[in-house]
C-alpha positions as CSV (number, residue, x, y, z in Angstrom):
1,M,-4.8,-44.8,60.3
2,K,-5.8,-43.7,56.9
3,E,-4.2,-40.3,55.4
4,T,-6.8,-37.7,54.1
5,L,-6.1,-35.6,51.4
6,D,-6.9,-32.1,51.9
7,P,-9.3,-30.8,49.0
8,G,-6.9,-28.7,47.3
9,E,-4.4,-31.2,47.3
10,V,-3.6,-33.0,44.0
11,P,-1.6,-36.4,44.3
12,F,2.0,-35.9,42.8
13,E,1.3,-38.7,40.2
14,I,-1.8,-37.0,38.8
15,E,-0.4,-33.4,38.5
16,E,2.7,-35.0,37.0
17,D,0.4,-36.7,34.2
18,R,-1.2,-33.3,33.5
19,R,2.0,-31.6,33.0
20,R,3.1,-34.0,30.6
21,R,-0.1,-33.8,28.6
22,L,-0.1,-30.2,28.6
23,A,3.7,-30.2,27.4
24,A,2.8,-32.6,24.7
25,E,-0.3,-30.7,23.4
26,A,2.1,-27.4,23.5
27,L,4.5,-29.3,21.2
28,Q,1.9,-30.8,19.0
29,K,0.5,-27.1,18.7
30,S,3.8,-25.5,18.3
31,A,4.4,-28.0,15.2
32,K,0.9,-27.2,13.9
33,L,1.8,-23.4,13.8
34,L,5.0,-24.0,12.3
35,E,3.4,-26.0,9.4
36,I,0.9,-23.2,9.0
37,A,3.7,-20.5,8.6
38,S,6.0,-22.6,6.3
39,A,2.8,-23.5,3.9
40,G,2.9,-20.5,2.1
41,V,-0.4,-18.5,1.0
42,P,-3.6,-20.6,1.1
43,A,-5.4,-20.9,-2.2
44,V,-8.4,-19.2,-2.4
45,G,-11.0,-18.0,-5.1
46,L,-11.6,-21.2,-6.5
47,T,-15.1,-21.5,-7.8
48,P,-14.4,-21.3,-11.2
49,K,-15.1,-18.2,-13.2
50,D,-14.3,-16.1,-16.2
51,V,-12.9,-12.5,-16.5
52,L,-15.6,-10.7,-18.5
53,L,-14.1,-7.2,-18.0
54,E,-10.6,-6.0,-17.0
55,R,-10.0,-2.3,-17.1
56,G,-7.5,-0.7,-14.8
57,T,-8.7,-1.4,-11.0
58,L,-11.8,-2.8,-12.5
59,R,-12.7,-6.5,-12.5
60,L,-15.7,-8.3,-13.5
61,Y,-16.2,-12.0,-13.1
62,H,-18.7,-14.4,-14.0
63,Y,-19.0,-17.9,-11.9
64,R,-19.9,-20.6,-13.9
65,P,-23.2,-21.9,-13.2
66,K,-23.5,-25.3,-11.6
67,T,-27.2,-26.3,-12.2
68,D,-29.2,-27.2,-15.4
69,E,-31.6,-24.2,-15.0
70,V,-30.6,-20.7,-13.2
71,Y,-33.0,-18.0,-11.9
72,R,-33.9,-15.6,-14.7
73,V,-32.2,-12.5,-12.7
74,P,-28.6,-12.5,-12.2
75,V,-26.8,-11.3,-9.5
76,L,-23.8,-8.7,-9.3
77,I,-21.9,-8.5,-6.2
78,V,-20.2,-5.2,-5.7
79,M,-17.1,-5.5,-3.2
80,A,-15.8,-3.0,-0.9
81,T,-13.2,-0.9,-2.4
82,T,-10.7,-1.6,0.3
83,N,-10.5,-5.5,-0.1
84,K,-10.2,-8.4,-2.7
85,G,-13.7,-10.1,-3.4
86,F,-12.5,-13.6,-2.3
87,L,-14.2,-13.1,0.6
88,F,-17.2,-14.4,-0.7
89,D,-15.1,-17.2,-2.2
90,L,-12.6,-18.1,0.3
91,M,-12.4,-22.0,0.0
92,P,-14.8,-24.7,-1.1
93,G,-17.6,-25.4,1.6
94,Q,-16.9,-21.8,2.8
95,S,-17.7,-19.7,-0.3
96,M,-20.9,-17.5,-0.6
97,V,-20.4,-17.5,-4.4
98,E,-20.5,-21.5,-4.2
99,C,-23.6,-21.7,-2.1
100,L,-25.4,-19.2,-4.7
101,V,-24.1,-20.9,-7.7
102,R,-25.1,-24.3,-6.3
103,R,-28.6,-22.9,-5.5
104,G,-29.1,-22.0,-9.0
105,F,-28.3,-18.4,-9.5
106,D,-26.2,-16.5,-11.7
107,V,-23.5,-14.9,-10.3
108,Y,-21.5,-12.1,-11.3
109,M,-18.6,-10.3,-9.3
110,I,-17.1,-6.5,-9.3
111,D,-13.9,-6.9,-7.7
112,W,-10.6,-4.2,-7.4
113,A,-7.1,-4.5,-8.1
114,E,-4.7,-2.0,-6.8
115,P,-5.3,1.6,-8.4
116,R,-2.7,2.4,-10.9
117,P,-0.6,5.6,-10.6
118,E,-2.8,6.9,-13.4
119,E,-5.8,6.3,-11.6
120,R,-5.1,8.5,-8.7
121,G,-7.9,10.9,-9.6
122,L,-10.9,8.4,-9.4
123,T,-14.0,9.7,-7.5
124,L,-17.1,8.5,-6.5
125,A,-18.6,9.1,-10.1
126,H,-16.1,6.8,-11.6
127,Y,-17.2,3.9,-9.5
128,T,-21.0,4.7,-9.6
129,Q,-21.6,6.3,-12.8
130,D,-18.8,4.4,-15.0
131,F,-17.7,1.0,-13.6
132,I,-20.8,-0.1,-12.2
133,P,-23.1,0.6,-15.2
134,S,-20.6,-0.6,-17.6
135,C,-20.2,-4.0,-15.5
136,I,-24.3,-3.9,-15.4
137,D,-24.3,-3.5,-19.4
138,R,-21.7,-6.2,-19.6
139,V,-24.0,-8.7,-17.3
140,R,-27.1,-7.9,-19.2
141,E,-25.0,-9.0,-22.4
142,D,-23.7,-11.7,-21.4
143,S,-26.9,-13.4,-19.5
144,G,-29.5,-12.0,-22.1
145,V,-31.3,-10.4,-19.4
146,D,-32.1,-6.8,-19.0
147,D,-32.9,-7.0,-15.0
148,V,-30.1,-7.3,-12.5
149,S,-29.6,-7.7,-8.8
150,L,-27.1,-5.8,-6.6
151,V,-25.1,-7.1,-3.5
152,G,-23.0,-4.6,-2.1
153,Y,-20.9,-5.1,0.7
154,C,-19.5,-2.4,3.5
155,Q,-18.3,0.5,1.0
156,G,-19.6,-1.5,-2.0
157,G,-23.0,-1.2,-0.5
158,V,-22.5,2.6,-0.5
159,L,-21.5,2.4,-4.2
160,A,-24.7,0.3,-4.9
161,L,-27.1,2.8,-3.3
162,I,-25.4,5.4,-4.9
163,Y,-26.0,3.8,-8.5
164,A,-29.7,2.9,-7.7
165,A,-30.4,6.3,-6.6
166,T,-29.0,7.9,-9.5
167,H,-30.3,5.7,-11.9
168,V,-34.1,5.3,-11.0
169,G,-36.1,3.4,-13.6
170,G,-32.9,1.5,-14.7
171,P,-32.1,-2.1,-14.8
172,L,-32.1,-2.5,-11.0
173,K,-34.3,-5.5,-10.0
174,N,-33.5,-6.3,-6.3
175,L,-30.8,-4.6,-3.8
176,V,-29.2,-6.6,-1.3
177,L,-26.7,-4.5,1.2
178,F,-24.3,-6.3,4.0
179,T,-23.3,-3.7,6.9
180,T,-23.5,-0.7,4.9
181,P,-22.8,3.0,6.5
182,I,-25.7,5.6,6.1
183,D,-25.2,7.7,9.2
184,Q,-21.5,8.2,9.1
185,H,-21.6,10.3,12.0
186,Q,-22.2,7.2,13.9
187,M,-18.6,5.6,13.0
188,G,-17.4,5.4,16.4
189,L,-13.6,4.8,16.3
190,A,-13.4,5.5,12.6
191,R,-14.8,8.9,13.1
192,I,-12.6,9.5,15.8
193,W,-9.2,8.8,14.1
194,A,-10.2,10.6,10.9
195,D,-11.0,13.7,12.9
196,P,-10.6,16.5,10.6
197,R,-8.6,18.8,13.6
198,F,-5.8,16.2,13.3
199,H,-6.4,13.9,10.2
200,D,-4.9,16.0,7.1
201,V,-6.1,14.3,4.5
202,D,-5.4,16.7,1.7
203,A,-1.8,16.5,2.5
204,L,-1.8,12.9,3.0
205,V,-3.6,12.8,-0.9
206,D,-1.2,15.3,-2.5
207,F,1.9,13.3,-1.2
208,Y,1.0,10.0,-2.3
209,G,-1.5,9.7,-5.1
210,V,-2.6,6.8,-4.5
211,I,-3.2,6.0,-0.4
212,P,-0.8,2.9,0.4
213,E,-2.4,-0.3,1.5
214,S,-0.2,-0.1,4.9
215,I,-1.9,3.1,5.8
216,I,-5.6,1.6,5.2
217,K,-4.8,-1.7,6.6
218,G,-3.1,0.5,9.9
219,F,-6.5,2.4,9.8
220,F,-8.7,-0.7,10.2
221,E,-6.1,-2.4,12.9
222,M,-6.6,1.1,14.9
223,L,-10.5,0.4,15.0
224,R,-9.5,-2.9,17.2
225,P,-5.9,-2.6,18.5
226,A,-6.0,-5.5,20.4
227,G,-7.4,-7.7,17.2
228,R,-4.4,-9.6,16.0
229,R,-2.9,-10.4,19.1
230,A,-6.5,-11.9,20.1
231,G,-6.5,-13.4,16.5
232,Q,-3.1,-15.2,17.6
233,M,-4.1,-16.2,20.6
234,R,-7.6,-17.9,19.5
235,L,-5.4,-19.7,16.7
236,W,-3.3,-21.4,19.3
237,D,-6.1,-22.4,21.8
238,H,-7.6,-24.0,18.4
239,A,-4.8,-25.0,16.5
240,L,-5.1,-28.9,16.6
241,D,-8.7,-28.2,15.0
242,Q,-7.9,-28.4,11.3
243,A,-11.3,-26.7,10.1
244,Y,-10.6,-23.6,12.5
245,V,-7.1,-23.5,11.3
246,S,-8.0,-23.6,7.6
247,S,-10.6,-21.0,7.9
248,F,-8.1,-18.7,10.0
249,A,-5.2,-19.2,7.2
250,V,-7.8,-18.0,4.1
251,L,-8.9,-14.9,6.6
252,E,-5.4,-14.3,7.3
253,R,-4.7,-14.0,3.7
254,W,-7.9,-11.6,3.0
255,G,-6.8,-9.2,5.7
256,N,-3.4,-9.1,4.9
257,E,-4.0,-8.3,1.2
258,T,-5.9,-4.8,2.0
259,L,-6.0,-2.6,-1.2
260,P,-4.5,0.9,-1.6
261,L,-7.1,3.6,-2.6
262,A,-7.4,6.3,-5.4
263,G,-6.4,9.2,-3.6
264,E,-9.2,11.5,-5.1
265,Y,-11.6,8.7,-4.1
266,F,-10.2,8.7,-0.5
267,R,-10.3,12.4,0.0
268,E,-14.0,12.6,-1.3
269,T,-15.5,9.8,0.7
270,T,-13.4,11.1,3.8
271,K,-14.9,14.8,3.4
272,K,-18.5,14.0,2.0
273,L,-19.4,11.1,3.6
274,L,-17.5,10.3,7.1
275,W,-17.1,14.6,7.8
276,R,-19.9,16.0,6.2
277,N,-22.3,13.0,6.4
278,E,-23.8,14.1,2.9
279,L,-25.3,10.5,2.2
280,Y,-27.3,10.6,5.5
281,K,-28.3,14.1,5.3
282,G,-29.6,14.4,1.4
283,E,-26.9,16.5,0.5
284,L,-24.6,14.2,-1.7
285,V,-24.4,14.9,-5.5
286,V,-22.3,12.9,-7.7
287,A,-21.6,13.8,-11.2
288,G,-24.4,16.3,-10.8
289,K,-26.9,14.2,-9.8
290,R,-28.4,14.5,-6.2
291,V,-28.4,11.1,-3.9
292,E,-31.7,10.7,-2.7
293,L,-32.1,7.3,-1.1
294,G,-36.0,7.8,-1.3
295,A,-35.9,7.4,-4.9
296,I,-34.8,4.0,-4.5
297,T,-38.1,1.9,-4.6
298,V,-36.8,-1.9,-5.6
299,P,-36.9,-4.7,-3.0
300,V,-34.1,-4.1,-0.5
301,L,-32.6,-6.4,1.9
302,H,-30.1,-4.9,4.4
303,A,-27.9,-7.5,6.8
304,V,-26.1,-6.0,9.8
305,A,-24.0,-7.5,12.6
306,Q,-24.7,-7.0,16.1
307,H,-20.8,-6.6,17.2
308,D,-19.4,-4.8,13.9
309,H,-16.6,-2.7,15.1
310,I,-16.0,-1.2,11.7
311,V,-19.8,-0.3,10.8
312,P,-21.7,0.0,14.2
313,Y,-25.2,-0.8,14.1
314,A,-26.2,2.9,14.5
315,A,-24.4,3.9,11.6
316,S,-26.4,1.2,9.4
317,R,-29.7,1.7,11.2
318,P,-31.2,4.3,9.5
319,L,-31.1,2.7,6.1
320,L,-34.8,1.1,5.9
321,E,-36.5,4.2,6.7
322,M,-35.0,6.6,4.2
323,L,-35.8,4.2,1.4
324,G,-38.8,4.7,-1.0
325,S,-39.0,0.8,-1.2
326,T,-42.2,-1.2,0.2
327,D,-40.5,-4.0,0.0
328,K,-37.8,-3.9,2.5
329,H,-36.4,-5.9,5.4
330,E,-33.7,-5.8,7.7
331,I,-31.7,-8.6,9.5
332,L,-29.6,-8.3,12.5
333,L,-27.4,-11.2,13.3
334,K,-24.8,-12.0,15.7
335,G,-21.1,-11.6,14.6
336,G,-18.9,-9.0,13.1
337,H,-17.9,-6.9,10.0
338,V,-16.5,-10.1,8.6
339,S,-18.0,-13.3,10.5
340,L,-21.5,-11.7,9.1
341,V,-20.5,-12.6,5.4
342,A,-17.8,-15.2,5.5
343,G,-17.4,-18.5,7.8
344,P,-19.6,-21.0,9.3
345,R,-22.0,-18.5,11.3
346,A,-22.5,-16.8,7.8
347,K,-23.0,-20.5,6.0
348,R,-25.7,-21.0,8.7
349,R,-27.5,-17.8,9.2
350,L,-26.8,-15.2,6.2
351,W,-26.6,-17.1,3.0
352,P,-29.6,-19.0,3.5
353,A,-31.4,-15.4,4.3
354,V,-30.2,-14.3,0.8
355,D,-31.1,-17.2,-0.9
356,R,-34.7,-16.9,0.5
357,F,-35.0,-13.1,-0.2
358,L,-33.8,-13.4,-4.0
359,S,-35.4,-16.8,-4.9
360,H,-38.7,-15.6,-5.2
361,R,-37.8,-11.8,-6.8
362,S,-35.2,-13.5,-9.4
363,V,-38.1,-15.2,-11.7
Protein backbone atom coordinates (compact mmCIF):
# COMPACT_ATOMS: atom_id res chain seq x y z
CA MET A 1 0.00 0.00 0.00
CA LYS A 2 1.45 3.40 -1.02
CA GLU A 3 2.21 5.73 1.89
CA THR A 4 0.52 9.18 1.71
CA LEU A 5 2.33 12.24 3.04
CA ASP A 6 0.61 14.67 5.36
CA PRO A 7 0.09 18.01 3.48
CA GLY A 8 2.22 19.81 6.06
CA GLU A 9 4.95 17.20 6.06
CA VAL A 10 8.09 17.87 3.94
CA PRO A 11 10.29 14.93 2.85
CA PHE A 12 13.60 14.87 4.74
CA GLU A 13 15.70 15.21 1.58
CA ILE A 14 13.86 18.37 0.46
CA GLU A 15 14.06 20.00 3.90
CA GLU A 16 17.77 19.17 4.20
CA ASP A 17 18.45 20.65 0.76
CA ARG A 18 16.64 23.85 1.74
CA ARG A 19 18.70 24.14 4.91
CA ARG A 20 21.93 23.73 2.96
CA ARG A 21 20.89 26.46 0.50
CA LEU A 22 19.94 28.85 3.30
CA ALA A 23 23.21 28.18 5.10
CA ALA A 24 25.21 28.77 1.91
CA GLU A 25 23.30 32.01 1.25
CA ALA A 26 23.89 33.18 4.82
CA LEU A 27 27.63 32.56 4.40
CA GLN A 28 27.62 34.52 1.13
CA LYS A 29 25.79 37.41 2.77
CA SER A 30 28.13 37.41 5.76
CA ALA A 31 31.13 37.49 3.43
CA LYS A 32 29.57 40.36 1.47
CA LEU A 33 28.87 42.41 4.61
CA LEU A 34 32.42 41.77 5.83
CA GLU A 35 33.66 43.04 2.46
CA ILE A 36 31.54 46.18 2.85
CA ALA A 37 32.83 46.80 6.37
CA SER A 38 36.46 46.48 5.30
CA ALA A 39 36.14 48.51 2.09
CA GLY A 40 36.23 51.90 3.82
CA VAL A 41 34.07 54.86 2.86
CA PRO A 42 32.85 54.83 -0.75
CA ALA A 43 33.81 57.58 -3.17
CA VAL A 44 31.10 60.20 -3.68
CA GLY A 45 30.65 63.52 -5.47
CA LEU A 46 32.45 62.33 -8.60
CA THR A 47 30.84 64.68 -11.14
CA PRO A 48 33.71 67.01 -12.20
CA LYS A 49 33.49 70.41 -10.53
CA ASP A 50 35.47 73.50 -9.58
CA VAL A 51 35.43 75.50 -6.35
CA LEU A 52 34.42 79.07 -7.12
CA LEU A 53 34.15 80.40 -3.57
CA GLU A 54 35.33 79.16 -0.20
CA ARG A 55 34.73 81.15 2.96
CA GLY A 56 34.45 79.58 6.41
CA THR A 57 31.58 77.11 6.34
CA LEU A 58 30.59 78.16 2.80
CA ARG A 59 31.56 76.31 -0.40
CA LEU A 60 30.36 77.21 -3.91
CA TYR A 61 30.89 74.62 -6.65
CA HIS A 62 30.47 74.82 -10.40
CA TYR A 63 29.92 71.53 -12.22
CA ARG A 64 31.62 71.37 -15.59
CA PRO A 65 29.14 71.32 -18.49
CA LYS A 66 28.84 68.09 -20.50
CA THR A 67 26.95 69.50 -23.49
CA ASP A 68 28.03 71.85 -26.25
CA GLU A 69 25.11 74.15 -25.48
CA VAL A 70 23.58 74.90 -22.08
CA TYR A 71 20.33 76.49 -21.02
CA ARG A 72 20.71 80.22 -20.57
CA VAL A 73 19.69 80.40 -16.91
CA PRO A 74 22.12 78.67 -14.49
CA VAL A 75 20.86 76.49 -11.63
CA LEU A 76 22.10 77.07 -8.07
CA ILE A 77 21.39 74.30 -5.54
CA VAL A 78 21.16 75.34 -1.86
CA MET A 79 21.89 72.39 0.39
CA ALA A 80 20.39 71.90 3.85
CA THR A 81 22.69 73.28 6.55
CA THR A 82 22.86 69.96 8.43
CA ASN A 83 24.12 67.83 5.55
CA LYS A 84 26.69 67.68 2.79
CA GLY A 85 25.69 68.34 -0.79
CA PHE A 86 26.90 65.06 -2.25
CA LEU A 87 23.38 63.74 -1.63
CA PHE A 88 22.74 65.22 -5.07
CA ASP A 89 25.88 63.62 -6.51
CA LEU A 90 26.10 60.21 -4.85
CA MET A 91 27.76 58.25 -7.64
CA PRO A 92 27.65 57.95 -11.43
CA GLY A 93 24.16 56.93 -12.51
CA GLN A 94 22.69 58.03 -9.17
CA SER A 95 23.40 61.74 -9.31
CA MET A 96 20.83 64.47 -9.83
CA VAL A 97 23.69 66.86 -10.61
CA GLU A 98 25.01 64.53 -13.30
CA CYS A 99 21.48 64.19 -14.72
CA LEU A 100 20.97 67.96 -14.94
CA VAL A 101 24.41 68.57 -16.42
CA ARG A 102 23.82 65.91 -19.07
CA ARG A 103 20.44 67.50 -19.85
CA GLY A 104 22.19 70.78 -20.65
CA PHE A 105 21.87 72.76 -17.42
CA ASP A 106 24.68 74.91 -16.02
CA VAL A 107 24.74 73.69 -12.41
CA TYR A 108 26.22 75.29 -9.30
CA MET A 109 25.87 74.25 -5.65
CA ILE A 110 26.09 75.95 -2.26
CA ASP A 111 27.55 73.31 0.04
CA TRP A 112 28.52 73.54 3.71
CA ALA A 113 31.48 72.50 5.83
CA GLU A 114 31.69 72.37 9.62
CA PRO A 115 31.29 75.87 11.08
CA ARG A 116 34.50 77.09 12.64
CA PRO A 117 34.47 78.09 16.34
CA GLU A 118 34.56 81.75 15.31
CA GLU A 119 31.39 81.14 13.24
CA ARG A 120 29.29 80.22 16.27
CA GLY A 121 27.47 83.56 15.86
CA LEU A 122 26.14 82.91 12.34
CA THR A 123 22.43 83.69 11.99
CA LEU A 124 19.67 83.50 9.39
CA ALA A 125 20.81 86.93 8.20
CA HIS A 126 24.31 85.62 7.40
CA TYR A 127 22.93 82.75 5.34
CA THR A 128 20.19 84.62 3.48
CA GLN A 129 21.57 88.14 3.21
CA ASP A 130 25.28 87.32 2.79
CA PHE A 131 26.07 83.73 1.79
CA ILE A 132 23.32 83.21 -0.81
CA PRO A 133 23.61 86.72 -2.36
CA SER A 134 27.41 86.38 -2.53
CA CYS A 135 27.07 83.03 -4.29
CA ILE A 136 24.47 84.38 -6.71
CA ASP A 137 26.77 87.29 -7.58
CA ARG A 138 29.60 84.82 -8.22
CA VAL A 139 27.35 82.61 -10.37
CA ARG A 140 26.26 85.61 -12.43
CA GLU A 141 29.87 86.66 -12.88
CA ASP A 142 30.98 83.16 -13.85
CA SER A 143 28.07 82.41 -16.21
CA GLY A 144 27.72 85.87 -17.70
CA VAL A 145 23.95 85.64 -17.14
CA ASP A 146 21.92 87.90 -14.86
CA ASP A 147 19.15 85.39 -14.03
CA VAL A 148 19.51 82.44 -11.65
CA SER A 149 17.24 79.52 -10.71
CA LEU A 150 17.44 78.43 -7.06
CA VAL A 151 16.90 74.81 -5.96
CA GLY A 152 16.58 74.36 -2.20
CA TYR A 153 16.41 71.14 -0.16
CA CYS A 154 14.74 71.00 3.26
CA GLN A 155 16.24 73.79 5.39
CA GLY A 156 18.07 74.91 2.26
CA GLY A 157 14.61 75.50 0.83
CA VAL A 158 13.73 77.68 3.83
CA LEU A 159 16.89 79.74 3.23
CA ALA A 160 16.04 80.04 -0.47
CA LEU A 161 12.52 81.23 0.41
CA ILE A 162 13.81 83.84 2.85
CA TYR A 163 16.27 85.06 0.25
CA ALA A 164 13.56 85.24 -2.42
CA ALA A 165 11.11 87.09 -0.18
CA THR A 166 13.72 89.66 0.88
CA HIS A 167 15.16 90.25 -2.61
CA VAL A 168 12.04 90.97 -4.63
CA GLY A 169 12.95 92.26 -8.06
CA GLY A 170 16.36 90.61 -7.84
CA PRO A 171 17.99 88.13 -10.21
CA LEU A 172 15.83 85.14 -9.20
CA LYS A 173 14.20 83.56 -12.26
CA ASN A 174 12.77 80.26 -10.91
CA LEU A 175 12.47 78.58 -7.53
CA VAL A 176 12.46 74.80 -7.01
CA LEU A 177 11.98 73.46 -3.48
CA PHE A 178 12.15 69.94 -2.05
CA THR A 179 10.48 68.98 1.26
CA THR A 180 10.53 72.52 2.62
CA PRO A 181 8.88 73.06 6.04
CA ILE A 182 6.54 76.07 6.22
CA ASP A 183 4.09 75.40 9.08
CA GLN A 184 6.60 74.12 11.61
CA HIS A 185 3.94 73.52 14.23
CA GLN A 186 3.10 70.51 12.03
CA MET A 187 6.59 69.01 12.28
CA GLY A 188 5.41 65.98 14.25
CA LEU A 189 8.09 64.30 16.35
CA ALA A 190 10.59 67.09 15.64
CA ARG A 191 8.36 69.53 17.48
CA ILE A 192 7.74 67.08 20.33
CA TRP A 193 11.45 66.40 20.89
CA ALA A 194 12.18 70.15 20.80
CA ASP A 195 9.35 71.06 23.20
CA PRO A 196 10.46 74.29 24.96
CA ARG A 197 9.32 72.91 28.32
CA PHE A 198 12.10 70.32 28.19
CA HIS A 199 14.57 71.53 25.55
CA ASP A 200 16.79 74.30 26.95
CA VAL A 201 18.19 75.62 23.68
CA ASP A 202 19.89 78.58 25.39
CA ALA A 203 21.86 76.36 27.74
CA LEU A 204 22.84 74.09 24.86
CA VAL A 205 24.07 76.93 22.65
CA ASP A 206 25.81 78.79 25.48
CA PHE A 207 27.68 75.63 26.48
CA TYR A 208 28.76 74.36 23.06
CA GLY A 209 28.92 77.44 20.83
CA VAL A 210 28.84 75.20 17.77
CA ILE A 211 26.30 72.39 18.24
CA PRO A 212 28.17 69.07 17.72
CA GLU A 213 27.19 66.75 14.90
CA SER A 214 26.45 64.00 17.46
CA ILE A 215 23.55 66.05 18.86
CA ILE A 216 22.20 66.91 15.40
CA LYS A 217 22.52 63.29 14.25
CA GLY A 218 20.92 62.03 17.45
CA PHE A 219 17.98 64.39 16.92
CA PHE A 220 17.38 62.99 13.43
CA GLU A 221 17.65 59.41 14.67
CA MET A 222 15.03 60.10 17.36
CA LEU A 223 12.58 60.97 14.57
CA ARG A 224 12.81 57.34 13.41
CA PRO A 225 14.09 55.34 16.39
CA ALA A 226 14.13 51.98 14.60
CA GLY A 227 15.44 53.40 11.32
CA ARG A 228 19.05 52.29 11.68
CA ARG A 229 18.11 48.76 12.73
CA ALA A 230 15.56 48.49 9.91
CA GLY A 231 18.20 49.65 7.44
CA GLN A 232 20.62 46.96 8.62
CA MET A 233 17.90 44.33 8.23
CA ARG A 234 17.16 45.48 4.68
CA LEU A 235 20.87 45.39 3.89
CA TRP A 236 21.00 41.76 5.06
CA ASP A 237 18.00 40.87 2.90
CA HIS A 238 19.61 42.50 -0.19
CA ALA A 239 23.27 41.77 0.58
CA LEU A 240 23.75 39.86 -2.69
CA ASP A 241 22.26 42.68 -4.79
CA GLN A 242 25.32 44.74 -5.78
CA ALA A 243 23.28 47.77 -6.92
CA TYR A 244 21.42 47.87 -3.58
CA VAL A 245 24.65 47.46 -1.61
CA SER A 246 26.39 50.26 -3.49
CA SER A 247 23.45 52.62 -2.99
CA PHE A 248 23.23 51.71 0.69
CA ALA A 249 26.93 52.39 1.21
CA VAL A 250 26.89 55.92 -0.23
CA LEU A 251 23.69 56.87 1.60
CA GLU A 252 25.11 55.45 4.82
CA ARG A 253 28.17 57.67 4.37
CA TRP A 254 25.95 60.69 3.76
CA GLY A 255 23.94 60.02 6.91
CA ASN A 256 27.09 59.50 8.98
CA GLU A 257 28.57 62.83 7.86
CA THR A 258 25.89 65.01 9.44
CA LEU A 259 27.21 68.52 10.04
CA PRO A 260 27.36 70.54 13.26
CA LEU A 261 25.46 73.82 13.36
CA ALA A 262 26.45 77.34 14.34
CA GLY A 263 24.98 77.90 17.78
CA GLU A 264 23.18 81.20 17.15
CA TYR A 265 21.68 79.86 13.92
CA PHE A 266 20.46 76.81 15.86
CA ARG A 267 19.01 79.02 18.61
CA GLU A 268 17.32 81.35 16.14
CA THR A 269 15.77 78.67 13.93
CA THR A 270 14.57 76.73 16.98
CA LYS A 271 12.89 79.73 18.60
CA LYS A 272 11.66 81.69 15.59
CA LEU A 273 10.75 78.88 13.20
CA LEU A 274 10.03 75.75 15.22
CA TRP A 275 8.63 77.27 18.40
CA ARG A 276 7.00 80.54 17.30
CA ASN A 277 6.29 79.50 13.69
CA GLU A 278 7.14 83.00 12.47
CA LEU A 279 7.68 82.06 8.81
CA TYR A 280 4.18 80.59 8.53
CA LYS A 281 2.60 83.46 10.47
CA GLY A 282 4.30 86.12 8.37
CA GLU A 283 6.08 87.48 11.44
CA LEU A 284 9.67 86.55 10.60
CA VAL A 285 12.06 89.51 10.33
CA VAL A 286 15.60 88.95 9.02
CA ALA A 287 18.13 91.78 8.97
CA GLY A 288 15.29 94.27 9.46
CA LYS A 289 13.27 92.85 6.53
CA ARG A 290 9.92 91.17 7.01
CA VAL A 291 9.75 87.83 5.22
CA GLU A 292 6.45 87.81 3.33
CA LEU A 293 6.07 84.76 1.12
CA GLY A 294 3.31 86.50 -0.82
CA ALA A 295 5.97 88.81 -2.24
CA ILE A 296 7.48 85.91 -4.19
CA THR A 297 6.09 85.94 -7.75
CA VAL A 298 8.59 83.84 -9.74
CA PRO A 299 7.64 80.38 -11.07
CA VAL A 300 7.81 77.78 -8.27
CA LEU A 301 7.94 73.99 -8.17
CA HIS A 302 7.59 72.29 -4.79
CA ALA A 303 8.18 68.53 -4.50
CA VAL A 304 7.07 66.77 -1.32
CA ALA A 305 7.23 63.16 -0.13
CA GLN A 306 4.26 61.11 0.99
CA HIS A 307 6.16 59.37 3.79
CA ASP A 308 8.51 62.09 5.00
CA HIS A 309 9.38 61.45 8.66
CA ILE A 310 11.35 64.72 8.98
CA VAL A 311 9.10 67.21 7.15
CA PRO A 312 5.56 65.77 7.16
CA TYR A 313 3.32 66.80 4.29
CA ALA A 314 1.18 68.86 6.69
CA ALA A 315 4.22 71.05 7.41
CA SER A 316 5.00 71.76 3.74
CA ARG A 317 1.47 71.79 2.27
CA PRO A 318 0.65 75.51 2.93
CA LEU A 319 3.51 76.80 0.78
CA LEU A 320 1.84 77.27 -2.60
CA GLU A 321 -1.22 79.07 -1.26
CA MET A 322 1.03 81.55 0.56
CA LEU A 323 3.07 82.50 -2.51
CA GLY A 324 2.23 85.41 -4.81
CA SER A 325 3.27 83.39 -7.89
CA THR A 326 0.71 82.47 -10.52
CA ASP A 327 2.99 79.86 -12.11
CA LYS A 328 3.32 77.47 -9.16
CA HIS A 329 3.13 73.70 -8.93
CA GLU A 330 3.28 70.99 -6.29
CA ILE A 331 4.11 67.33 -6.90
CA LEU A 332 3.45 64.75 -4.19
CA LEU A 333 5.61 61.66 -4.73
CA LYS A 334 5.93 58.33 -2.98
CA GLY A 335 9.00 58.05 -0.83
CA GLY A 336 10.66 59.62 2.18
CA HIS A 337 12.73 62.68 2.96
CA VAL A 338 15.88 61.30 1.31
CA SER A 339 14.50 58.84 -1.26
CA LEU A 340 12.48 61.70 -2.77
CA VAL A 341 15.67 63.35 -4.07
CA ALA A 342 18.22 60.50 -4.25
CA GLY A 343 18.14 56.90 -5.41
CA PRO A 344 16.33 54.87 -8.09
CA ARG A 345 12.85 56.32 -7.46
CA ALA A 346 14.13 59.90 -7.58
CA LYS A 347 15.83 59.12 -10.87
CA ARG A 348 12.52 57.95 -12.36
CA ARG A 349 10.20 60.55 -10.82
CA LEU A 350 11.69 63.72 -9.39
CA TRP A 351 14.63 64.42 -11.69
CA PRO A 352 12.54 64.29 -14.90
CA ALA A 353 9.97 66.59 -13.25
CA VAL A 354 12.68 69.14 -12.38
CA ASP A 355 14.02 68.88 -15.93
CA ARG A 356 10.56 69.51 -17.42
CA PHE A 357 9.86 72.44 -15.08
CA LEU A 358 13.16 74.24 -15.60
CA SER A 359 13.84 73.53 -19.28
CA HIS A 360 11.33 75.92 -20.89
CA ARG A 361 11.73 78.46 -18.06
CA SER A 362 15.51 78.65 -18.46
CA VAL A 363 15.85 80.02 -21.99
